[in-house]
C-alpha positions in Angstrom: 38.2 -83.6 -31.4 38.9 -80.1 -30.1 35.8 -77.9 -29.6 36.1 -74.2 -30.1 33.2 -72.4 -28.3 33.3 -68.7 -28.7 31.2 -65.7 -28.2 27.5 -66.3 -28.2 27.8 -70.1 -28.4 30.0 -70.2 -25.2 27.7 -67.8 -23.4 24.6 -69.9 -24.3 26.2 -73.2 -23.2 27.5 -71.7 -19.9 24.1 -70.1 -19.2 22.4 -73.5 -19.7 24.9 -75.2 -17.4 24.5 -72.6 -14.7 20.7 -72.9 -14.9 21.1 -76.7 -14.5 23.5 -76.2 -11.6 20.9 -73.9 -9.9 18.1 -76.4 -10.5 20.2 -79.3 -9.1 21.0 -77.2 -6.0 17.2 -76.6 -5.7 16.5 -80.4 -6.0 19.0 -81.1 -3.2 17.4 -78.4 -1.0 13.9 -79.8 -1.7 14.9 -83.3 -0.8 16.6 -82.1 2.4 13.4 -80.2 3.3 11.3 -83.2 2.7 9.3 -81.5 -0.2 6.6 -83.2 -2.2 7.9 -86.0 -4.5 6.1 -84.5 -7.6 7.8 -81.1 -7.1 11.2 -82.7 -6.7 10.8 -84.8 -9.9 9.5 -81.8 -11.8 12.6 -79.8 -10.8 14.9 -82.7 -11.6 13.3 -83.1 -15.0 14.0 -79.4 -15.7 17.6 -79.8 -14.7 17.9 -82.8 -17.0 16.5 -80.8 -19.9 19.0 -78.0 -19.3 21.9 -80.4 -19.3 20.6 -82.1 -22.4 20.3 -78.8 -24.2 23.8 -77.8 -23.2 25.1 -81.1 -24.5 23.2 -80.7 -27.8 24.5 -77.2 -28.2 28.1 -78.4 -27.8 27.5 -81.3 -30.2 25.9 -78.9 -32.8 29.0 -76.7 -32.6 31.2 -79.7 -33.0 29.2 -80.8 -36.1 29.4 -77.3 -37.6 33.1 -77.1 -37.0 33.5 -80.6 -38.5 31.5 -79.7 -41.6 33.5 -76.5 -42.1 36.6 -78.6 -42.0 35.2 -81.0 -44.5 34.1 -78.2 -46.8 37.6 -76.7 -46.6 39.1 -80.1 -47.4 40.9 -80.4 -44.1 41.8 -84.0 -43.0 41.7 -87.2 -44.9 38.5 -89.2 -45.7 39.4 -91.6 -42.9 39.7 -88.7 -40.4 36.4 -87.2 -41.5 34.7 -90.6 -41.3 36.1 -91.2 -37.8 35.0 -87.7 -36.7 31.5 -88.3 -38.1 31.4 -91.6 -36.1 32.5 -90.0 -32.9 30.0 -87.1 -33.2 27.3 -89.6 -34.0 28.1 -91.5 -30.8 28.1 -88.3 -28.8 24.8 -87.3 -30.2 23.2 -90.7 -29.4 24.6 -90.6 -25.9 22.3 -87.7 -25.2 19.3 -89.3 -26.9 
C-alpha cells in the first residue's frame, strides 16, 4: 500500500510529528532535571496523543485513497478486500 500525502495533508501530519518530537524532547529534559512525576506523565500523554493523531491522519488518507480506487474500479475484489483488511489492522493498531 503506497501512501500519497500531498499539500495540506502532508503539512498537517508533519506538524503533528514535529509537535510530538518536541514534546518527547521535553519529557527527556524533564526526567533529566528530576521534575515532578505528574508533569512528566502529562507531557508524555500529550506526545502520545500527537503521535496517535498523526497516525490516524495517515490512515484516513490511506482509506480515502483506497475508497477512490474502489470507486474508480481499480484493482480486483481480492485486492480491495486485502487492502481493507490491512487498513483495518493499521487502524486497530492505534486504538
